[in-house]
N, C-alpha and C positions, 0 to 999 in steps of 0.2 A: 724141696714140698712135693709130694705127691696128691693127686685130688683124691679123696675117700671115694668118689664114685663120679660119673657123668652126672653133669649140670643134672639137677632134677627137672628142670624146663626142659630139657632134651630126653628126657628120660622117660618122662610121663607121657604117653599120647593124650595128644588134646593141650598140653600147658604151653607150649611155645607157640600155638597158634593164636590162642586167647590173648597171652601176651603183645604178641604181634599186634592183634586186633587193637589191644589197648594201645599202644604205642602209633599206630596207626589214627586214631581218633584224635589223639593228645596233638599229633604233627597237623591234623587239619583243622587246627581250633584258630589258627592265625596267629599262635606264637612264634618268636623268632626260633630258629633252631640252632642257632648260636646263644640265645638265651636257654633254651632248655639243656644244654650242654653243659653250659655253666653249671646249671642247679645240679645235672646229674655229677659232676665233677665235685660240687660242695659236699654234697650228702655222702659221697664214695670217699672225701677227704675225712669228713665226720666219723662214719663208720668202719675207718681204715680199710678199706675193700680196694685191696691194689690191684685186681682184675679190671673192677670197672674203671678206677682211675687210669689204667694205663690205656685203657680204650676211649675214653670219653676226651681226653686232651686232644686226641687224634682227630675225633669224628668236630670237636669244638673248633680246631682248626682247617678243617677242612668246610666250614661253614662261616669262616671267615674270622675267626677268634685273634685276636694278636696276641705275640709273647707276651706282651705288658698283662693282659688280660689273664690268660695261661698262668703266670709265674705269679700273679697276685689275687688269684681268685679266694684263696686262703687267708687273705688280709684285705678283702674287699673295701670295709669301712675307714681302711687308713689309706687308700688310693683315690687317684683320682680317672680313674681308667673306666669306671662302671657308669652307665647311662642311670636314670631314677628309675625306671623300670627293672633295669637287672639287680639293683638295689633291693628294690622291696622281694623280687623274686628269690633273691639269695638269704633275705631274713625270713621270709616265709620259710624257706628249706629248711634253714637252721630251725627253727620253732618245730615245724612237722618232724624232723628228725632227732631233735633231742628231746622227746617226750617225757621221759622220766624224769621226775622231780619237777615237772611244770603243769600245778595242776590247772593250770588256765592257757593251754598250750599254744594259743595264737591271740594274744593281747587283741583287743577289740580296734585299739588305735592302727596297728598293722593289718587287720583284716579290711578295714574302711581304706587304707593308703591301697592296697593292692584292689580293691574294689574301686577305686576313684581312677587307677590304672590302667586296669584288663576289664573286659567287657566280661559279663558273665559266664560263655563259653571259655574265654582264656582261663578264668580263674579256676573254673572248674578242672579243665586240663591242666592248668598248674598243679593244684593239688592232686592229681592224679599222676600227672609225672613226677612227683616227690614220692607218690606213695609208690610206684612202681619201682624207681631207683632204691629204696630203701628195701623191697623185696629183693631184689636183685642183689643188693649187698649181703642181705642175711643169707639166701642160697648160698652164695659164693664162699660165706665165712663157715658155716655149716658143713661143705663139701670139700674144704679147703680147695677150691680153684686157685690157678698157679696166673701171676700177670705174666702178660703174655700170652696165655693159652687163648685169648681173642684178641685177634687185631682188626677192626674195622677197617 
């Protein structure tokens, strides 16, 4: 499969700068880089984005994610490898990624658990991180970016 065009984030002047700034703000929130990469992996799995999944497992490993976590992120509920914070972040990722058919996108109980686990800046960063990876997933699908074309 060949990409339809250069990734729009690279093609449209200023777009990559804006997305990079958002990523920097999220990174400065105090959330664990490993947790953020697990979130990126889970959303990319749900969206079948091979480009992002191929890159984010590499980044997760660089940030210390064990092979157990890398191989089990799709079944996080049924494995012992994830912390409470990671479980909350992964559940929030699933809820925000699969919006269709979910009239109450994030149940109050999940939001309350996230608010108890993360401070306000971290929770804001987590919501933005999920939104950003979903944007990348959709851009990559629309333009048919290839797995392996991005190797962090």
